[in-house]
N, CA, C and O atoms as CSV, one atom per row, in Angstrom:
chain,resi,resn,atom,element,x,y,z
A,1,MET,N,N,50.491,2.661,207.185
A,1,MET,CA,C,50.501,4.034,207.535
A,1,MET,C,C,50.909,4.190,208.977
A,1,MET,O,O,50.231,3.736,209.898
A,2,SER,N,N,52.048,4.852,209.147
A,2,SER,CA,C,52.571,4.994,210.485
A,2,SER,C,C,52.070,6.259,211.158
A,2,SER,O,O,51.646,7.201,210.487
A,3,SER,N,N,52.117,6.281,212.452
A,3,SER,CA,C,51.688,7.477,213.186
A,3,SER,C,C,52.601,8.646,212.909
A,3,SER,O,O,52.160,9.795,212.913
A,4,GLU,N,N,53.855,8.370,212.672
A,4,GLU,CA,C,54.789,9.507,212.337
A,4,GLU,C,C,54.372,10.188,211.033
A,4,GLU,O,O,54.435,11.412,210.921
A,5,PHE,N,N,53.946,9.392,210.049
A,5,PHE,CA,C,53.533,9.943,208.787
A,5,PHE,C,C,52.235,10.790,208.994
A,5,PHE,O,O,52.082,11.849,208.385
A,6,VAL,N,N,51.346,10.324,209.826
A,6,VAL,CA,C,50.112,11.082,210.049
A,6,VAL,C,C,50.415,12.393,210.803
A,6,VAL,O,O,49.830,13.429,210.488
A,7,LEU,N,N,51.294,12.358,211.763
A,7,LEU,CA,C,51.681,13.573,212.481
A,7,LEU,C,C,52.406,14.528,211.548
A,7,LEU,O,O,52.196,15.738,211.639
A,8,THR,N,N,53.212,14.053,210.697
A,8,THR,CA,C,53.942,14.951,209.746
A,8,THR,C,C,52.914,15.560,208.780
A,8,THR,O,O,53.021,16.742,208.453
A,9,LEU,N,N,51.968,14.821,208.337
A,9,LEU,CA,C,50.920,15.335,207.430
A,9,LEU,C,C,50.098,16.360,208.173
A,9,LEU,O,O,49.813,17.413,207.604
A,10,ALA,N,N,49.719,16.132,209.350
A,10,ALA,CA,C,48.916,17.087,210.166
A,10,ALA,C,C,49.711,18.361,210.381
A,10,ALA,O,O,49.168,19.462,210.289
A,11,GLU,N,N,51.005,18.212,210.669
A,11,GLU,CA,C,51.863,19.369,210.899
A,11,GLU,C,C,51.955,20.239,209.659
A,11,GLU,O,O,51.859,21.464,209.734
A,12,LYS,N,N,52.146,19.576,208.492
A,12,LYS,CA,C,52.223,20.326,207.216
A,12,LYS,C,C,50.896,21.009,206.959
A,12,LYS,O,O,50.876,22.150,206.498
A,13,GLY,N,N,49.771,20.337,207.247
A,13,GLY,CA,C,48.464,20.900,207.004
A,13,GLY,C,C,48.282,22.158,207.816
A,13,GLY,O,O,47.879,23.190,207.279
A,14,ILE,N,N,48.569,22.092,209.087
A,14,ILE,CA,C,48.392,23.259,209.994
A,14,ILE,C,C,49.297,24.360,209.593
A,14,ILE,O,O,48.914,25.530,209.607
A,15,TYR,N,N,50.524,23.997,209.226
A,15,TYR,CA,C,51.465,25.071,208.792
A,15,TYR,C,C,50.991,25.780,207.541
A,15,TYR,O,O,51.114,26.996,207.397
A,16,THR,N,N,50.425,24.949,206.608
A,16,THR,CA,C,49.896,25.567,205.357
A,16,THR,C,C,48.738,26.443,205.685
A,16,THR,O,O,48.619,27.528,205.117
A,17,ILE,N,N,47.870,26.028,206.580
A,17,ILE,CA,C,46.696,26.892,206.955
A,17,ILE,C,C,47.179,28.205,207.537
A,17,ILE,O,O,46.708,29.278,207.160
A,18,LEU,N,N,48.111,28.110,208.445
A,18,LEU,CA,C,48.625,29.372,209.083
A,18,LEU,C,C,49.301,30.252,208.092
A,18,LEU,O,O,49.150,31.473,208.123
A,19,LEU,N,N,50.050,29.645,207.207
A,19,LEU,CA,C,50.797,30.414,206.189
A,19,LEU,C,C,49.828,31.090,205.248
A,19,LEU,O,O,50.057,32.243,204.881
A,20,VAL,N,N,48.745,30.427,204.832
A,20,VAL,CA,C,47.867,30.976,203.834
A,20,VAL,C,C,46.932,32.033,204.533
A,20,VAL,O,O,46.667,33.081,203.944
A,21,SER,N,N,46.459,31.781,205.715
A,21,SER,CA,C,45.518,32.714,206.330
A,21,SER,C,C,46.233,33.894,207.048
A,21,SER,O,O,45.616,34.925,207.314
A,22,GLY,N,N,47.511,33.728,207.349
A,22,GLY,CA,C,48.264,34.750,208.147
A,22,GLY,C,C,48.246,36.153,207.575
A,22,GLY,O,O,47.906,37.100,208.284
A,23,PRO,N,N,48.605,36.311,206.304
A,23,PRO,CA,C,48.628,37.684,205.777
A,23,PRO,C,C,47.320,38.438,205.843
A,23,PRO,O,O,47.288,39.619,206.190
A,24,LEU,N,N,46.235,37.749,205.509
A,24,LEU,CA,C,44.941,38.429,205.561
A,24,LEU,C,C,44.497,38.701,207.020
A,24,LEU,O,O,43.841,39.712,207.271
A,25,LEU,N,N,44.834,37.836,207.964
A,25,LEU,CA,C,44.504,38.086,209.334
A,25,LEU,C,C,45.304,39.255,209.899
A,25,LEU,O,O,44.775,40.048,210.679
A,26,ILE,N,N,46.560,39.367,209.516
A,26,ILE,CA,C,47.392,40.449,210.015
A,26,ILE,C,C,46.915,41.748,209.388
A,26,ILE,O,O,46.898,42.783,210.055
A,27,LEU,N,N,46.521,41.713,208.097
A,27,LEU,CA,C,46.023,42.938,207.453
A,27,LEU,C,C,44.743,43.398,208.151
A,27,LEU,O,O,44.605,44.576,208.482
A,28,ALA,N,N,43.811,42.476,208.374
A,28,ALA,CA,C,42.578,42.845,209.107
A,28,ALA,C,C,42.835,43.387,210.480
A,28,ALA,O,O,42.172,44.326,210.920
A,29,LEU,N,N,43.799,42.802,211.169
A,29,LEU,CA,C,44.170,43.287,212.537
A,29,LEU,C,C,44.714,44.669,212.463
A,29,LEU,O,O,44.334,45.519,213.269
A,30,ALA,N,N,45.611,44.943,211.507
A,30,ALA,CA,C,46.207,46.269,211.387
A,30,ALA,C,C,45.177,47.352,211.017
A,30,ALA,O,O,45.218,48.464,211.545
A,31,VAL,N,N,44.250,47.010,210.100
A,31,VAL,CA,C,43.213,47.988,209.738
A,31,VAL,C,C,42.257,48.158,210.966
A,31,VAL,O,O,41.857,49.279,211.278
A,32,GLY,N,N,41.916,47.105,211.619
A,32,GLY,CA,C,41.062,47.218,212.849
A,32,GLY,C,C,41.698,48.115,213.897
A,32,GLY,O,O,41.018,48.916,214.539
A,33,LEU,N,N,42.968,47.980,214.061
A,33,LEU,CA,C,43.688,48.779,215.060
A,33,LEU,C,C,43.680,50.289,214.623
A,33,LEU,O,O,43.460,51.186,215.437
A,34,LEU,N,N,43.927,50.514,213.324
A,34,LEU,CA,C,43.945,51.917,212.836
A,34,LEU,C,C,42.553,52.535,212.989
A,34,LEU,O,O,42.439,53.691,213.396
A,35,VAL,N,N,41.519,51.804,212.678
A,35,VAL,CA,C,40.159,52.316,212.823
A,35,VAL,C,C,39.836,52.566,214.296
A,35,VAL,O,O,39.177,53.544,214.647
A,36,SER,N,N,40.318,51.657,215.146
A,36,SER,CA,C,40.076,51.863,216.614
A,36,SER,C,C,40.770,53.101,217.141
A,36,SER,O,O,40.210,53.837,217.953
A,37,ILE,N,N,41.998,53.334,216.678
A,37,ILE,CA,C,42.726,54.547,217.058
A,37,ILE,C,C,42.020,55.760,216.536
A,37,ILE,O,O,41.916,56.768,217.235
A,38,PHE,N,N,41.511,55.682,215.272
A,38,PHE,CA,C,40.725,56.828,214.697
A,38,PHE,C,C,39.488,57.079,215.518
A,38,PHE,O,O,39.174,58.234,215.805
A,39,GLN,N,N,38.748,56.010,215.920
A,39,GLN,CA,C,37.590,56.195,216.706
A,39,GLN,C,C,37.859,56.757,218.041
A,39,GLN,O,O,37.077,57.561,218.548
A,40,ALA,N,N,38.978,56.349,218.652
A,40,ALA,CA,C,39.337,56.879,220.018
A,40,ALA,C,C,39.698,58.347,219.936
A,40,ALA,O,O,39.362,59.123,220.830
A,41,THR,N,N,40.377,58.730,218.878
A,41,THR,CA,C,40.845,60.130,218.815
A,41,THR,C,C,39.674,61.094,218.452
A,41,THR,O,O,39.620,62.223,218.938
A,42,THR,N,N,38.765,60.630,217.608
A,42,THR,CA,C,37.650,61.446,217.185
A,42,THR,C,C,36.392,61.242,218.055
A,42,THR,O,O,35.400,61.953,217.896
A,43,GLN,N,N,36.445,60.287,218.953
A,43,GLN,CA,C,35.334,59.981,219.845
A,43,GLN,C,C,34.075,59.602,219.063
A,43,GLN,O,O,32.958,59.903,219.484
A,44,ILE,N,N,34.258,58.978,217.987
A,44,ILE,CA,C,33.150,58.396,217.200
A,44,ILE,C,C,32.993,56.937,217.716
A,44,ILE,O,O,33.893,56.113,217.550
A,45,GLN,N,N,31.854,56.647,218.331
A,45,GLN,CA,C,31.660,55.278,218.921
A,45,GLN,C,C,30.664,54.508,218.109
A,45,GLN,O,O,29.716,53.952,218.664
A,46,GLU,N,N,30.844,54.458,216.826
A,46,GLU,CA,C,29.931,53.673,216.004
A,46,GLU,C,C,30.566,52.246,215.806
A,46,GLU,O,O,31.697,52.117,215.336
A,47,GLN,N,N,29.809,51.216,216.176
A,47,GLN,CA,C,30.328,49.862,216.135
A,47,GLN,C,C,30.530,49.337,214.735
A,47,GLN,O,O,31.410,48.512,214.488
A,48,THR,N,N,29.699,49.824,213.808
A,48,THR,CA,C,29.767,49.233,212.423
A,48,THR,C,C,30.835,49.934,211.597
A,48,THR,O,O,31.059,49.536,210.454
A,49,LEU,N,N,31.486,50.930,212.103
A,49,LEU,CA,C,32.449,51.680,211.324
A,49,LEU,C,C,33.676,50.815,210.996
A,49,LEU,O,O,34.301,51.038,209.960
A,50,ALA,N,N,34.035,49.860,211.817
A,50,ALA,CA,C,35.221,49.075,211.569
A,50,ALA,C,C,35.023,48.027,210.521
A,50,ALA,O,O,36.021,47.559,209.973
A,51,PHE,N,N,33.792,47.603,210.183
A,51,PHE,CA,C,33.588,46.518,209.270
A,51,PHE,C,C,33.938,46.837,207.840
A,51,PHE,O,O,34.585,46.023,207.180
A,52,ILE,N,N,33.547,47.963,207.341
A,52,ILE,CA,C,33.763,48.321,205.935
A,52,ILE,C,C,35.245,48.430,205.629
A,52,ILE,O,O,35.668,47.827,204.643
A,53,PRO,N,N,36.060,49.132,206.368
A,53,PRO,CA,C,37.510,49.184,206.040
A,53,PRO,C,C,38.193,47.788,206.137
A,53,PRO,O,O,39.089,47.478,205.351
A,54,LYS,N,N,37.754,46.956,207.112
A,54,LYS,CA,C,38.327,45.614,207.199
A,54,LYS,C,C,37.938,44.765,205.945
A,54,LYS,O,O,38.766,44.053,205.377
A,55,ILE,N,N,36.703,44.871,205.562
A,55,ILE,CA,C,36.282,44.116,204.425
A,55,ILE,C,C,37.036,44.549,203.121
A,55,ILE,O,O,37.472,43.714,202.329
A,56,VAL,N,N,37.158,45.832,202.949
A,56,VAL,CA,C,37.883,46.351,201.802
A,56,VAL,C,C,39.339,45.936,201.866
A,56,VAL,O,O,39.904,45.527,200.852
A,57,ALA,N,N,39.959,46.030,203.032
A,57,ALA,CA,C,41.360,45.631,203.186
A,57,ALA,C,C,41.614,44.170,202.904
A,57,ALA,O,O,42.616,43.799,202.294
A,58,VAL,N,N,40.685,43.344,203.362
A,58,VAL,CA,C,40.805,41.907,203.114
A,58,VAL,C,C,40.644,41.586,201.601
A,58,VAL,O,O,41.362,40.751,201.052
A,59,LEU,N,N,39.694,42.266,200.963
A,59,LEU,CA,C,39.521,42.042,199.491
A,59,LEU,C,C,40.699,42.541,198.710
A,59,LEU,O,O,41.059,41.907,197.718
A,60,VAL,N,N,41.341,43.657,199.093
A,60,VAL,CA,C,42.519,44.083,198.382
A,60,VAL,C,C,43.689,43.131,198.753
A,60,VAL,O,O,44.567,42.878,197.927
A,61,GLY,N,N,43.691,42.626,199.955
A,61,GLY,CA,C,44.741,41.594,200.310
A,61,GLY,C,C,44.539,40.370,199.474
A,61,GLY,O,O,45.521,39.790,199.011
A,62,LEU,N,N,43.314,39.942,199.253
A,62,LEU,CA,C,43.061,38.761,198.385
A,62,LEU,C,C,43.532,38.979,196.964
A,62,LEU,O,O,44.002,38.054,196.302
A,63,ILE,N,N,43.401,40.215,196.502
A,63,ILE,CA,C,43.886,40.514,195.113
A,63,ILE,C,C,45.376,40.405,195.081
A,63,ILE,O,O,45.920,39.851,194.127
A,64,PHE,N,N,46.064,40.903,196.069
A,64,PHE,CA,C,47.519,40.816,196.068
A,64,PHE,C,C,48.077,39.472,196.467
A,64,PHE,O,O,49.006,38.974,195.830
A,65,PHE,N,N,47.526,38.868,197.516
A,65,PHE,CA,C,48.025,37.597,198.014
A,65,PHE,C,C,47.354,36.367,197.438
A,65,PHE,O,O,47.817,35.248,197.662
A,66,GLY,N,N,46.276,36.554,196.703
A,66,GLY,CA,C,45.507,35.458,196.159
A,66,GLY,C,C,46.297,34.468,195.370
A,66,GLY,O,O,46.232,33.266,195.625
A,67,PRO,N,N,47.085,34.982,194.360
A,67,PRO,CA,C,47.867,33.979,193.521
A,67,PRO,C,C,48.841,33.204,194.360
A,67,PRO,O,O,49.003,32.003,194.145
A,68,TRP,N,N,49.521,33.859,195.341
A,68,TRP,CA,C,50.484,33.128,196.178
A,68,TRP,C,C,49.732,32.155,197.084
A,68,TRP,O,O,50.205,31.043,197.318
A,69,MET,N,N,48.575,32.556,197.594
A,69,MET,CA,C,47.876,31.652,198.423
A,69,MET,C,C,47.388,30.395,197.720
A,69,MET,O,O,47.424,29.289,198.259
A,70,LEU,N,N,46.922,30.620,196.468
A,70,LEU,CA,C,46.479,29.530,195.650
A,70,LEU,C,C,47.614,28.579,195.292
A,70,LEU,O,O,47.462,27.358,195.331
A,71,THR,N,N,48.774,29.179,194.936
A,71,THR,CA,C,49.945,28.343,194.668
A,71,THR,C,C,50.365,27.515,195.901
A,71,THR,O,O,50.682,26.330,195.787
A,72,THR,N,N,50.361,28.129,197.014
A,72,THR,CA,C,50.734,27.396,198.264
A,72,THR,C,C,49.777,26.252,198.556
A,72,THR,O,O,50.201,25.177,198.980
A,73,MET,N,N,48.482,26.479,198.331
A,73,MET,CA,C,47.502,25.405,198.582
A,73,MET,C,C,47.629,24.282,197.539
A,73,MET,O,O,47.539,23.100,197.871
A,74,VAL,N,N,47.840,24.672,196.284
A,74,VAL,CA,C,48.001,23.648,195.220
A,74,VAL,C,C,49.235,22.845,195.458
A,74,VAL,O,O,49.202,21.630,195.260
A,75,GLU,N,N,50.347,23.450,195.878
A,75,GLU,CA,C,51.550,22.701,196.154
A,75,GLU,C,C,51.343,21.709,197.297
A,75,GLU,O,O,51.821,20.576,197.235
A,76,PHE,N,N,50.651,22.123,198.304
A,76,PHE,CA,C,50.350,21.229,199.464
A,76,PHE,C,C,49.469,20.054,198.985
A,76,PHE,O,O,49.701,18.909,199.370
A,77,THR,N,N,48.497,20.333,198.177
A,77,THR,CA,C,47.586,19.287,197.690
A,77,THR,C,C,48.310,18.334,196.757
A,77,THR,O,O,48.070,17.128,196.802
A,78,ALA,N,N,49.201,18.856,195.903
A,78,ALA,CA,C,50.001,17.994,194.991
A,78,ALA,C,C,50.897,17.127,195.805
A,78,ALA,O,O,51.042,15.942,195.503
A,79,ASP,N,N,51.510,17.668,196.837
A,79,ASP,CA,C,52.418,16.889,197.726
A,79,ASP,C,C,51.599,15.830,198.413
A,79,ASP,O,O,52.061,14.699,198.569
A,80,LEU,N,N,50.402,16.160,198.826
A,80,LEU,CA,C,49.536,15.151,199.503
A,80,LEU,C,C,49.152,14.054,198.557
A,80,LEU,O,O,49.172,12.888,198.952
A,81,PHE,N,N,48.810,14.351,197.353
A,81,PHE,CA,C,48.471,13.322,196.363
A,81,PHE,C,C,49.651,12.479,195.963
A,81,PHE,O,O,49.504,11.285,195.703
A,82,GLN,N,N,50.849,13.093,195.909
A,82,GLN,CA,C,52.026,12.307,195.586
A,82,GLN,C,C,52.353,11.321,196.714
A,82,GLN,O,O,52.843,10.224,196.445
A,83,ASN,N,N,52.108,11.670,197.883
A,83,ASN,CA,C,52.343,10.754,199.047
A,83,ASN,C,C,51.192,9.899,199.438
A,83,ASN,O,O,51.195,9.268,200.494
A,84,LEU,N,N,50.193,9.875,198.581
A,84,LEU,CA,C,48.983,9.114,198.851
A,84,LEU,C,C,49.219,7.626,198.890
A,84,LEU,O,O,48.478,6.903,199.557
A,85,ASN,N,N,50.221,7.152,198.201
A,85,ASN,CA,C,50.513,5.716,198.221
A,85,ASN,C,C,50.956,5.244,199.573
A,85,ASN,O,O,50.868,4.052,199.870
A,86,GLN,N,N,51.446,6.174,200.430
A,86,GLN,CA,C,51.815,5.771,201.812
A,86,GLN,C,C,50.560,5.497,202.667
A,86,GLN,O,O,50.619,4.744,203.639
A,87,PHE,N,N,49.447,6.106,202.299
A,87,PHE,CA,C,48.219,5.792,203.020
A,87,PHE,C,C,47.748,4.370,202.771
A,87,PHE,O,O,47.313,3.672,203.687
A,88,VAL,N,N,47.844,3.949,201.498
A,88,VAL,CA,C,47.366,2.620,201.135
A,88,VAL,C,C,48.289,1.541,201.592
A,88,VAL,O,O,47.853,0.491,202.065
A,89,GLY,N,N,49.541,1.787,201.457
A,89,GLY,CA,C,50.589,0.779,201.763
A,89,GLY,C,C,50.801,0.569,203.143
A,89,GLY,O,O,51.645,-0.243,203.521
């Protein structure tokens, strides 16, 4: 097992994590920004107001992005298992 292989594997792992978590994080950020703008314009300073829209947005995002996220993670895992012989050798 070479250090180059380990670094490549770590790079692919981090890339997969960012790729899978990115859409939901961007969605939560956008909804949080919209709620913050709404709170600033209406002068409603309730701290818990931002949580419910974010949770709903992330759950809707999971419904839409879930199959793609699962496919991406399964492809990474299958690639990892196919290259498992390089760990042993």
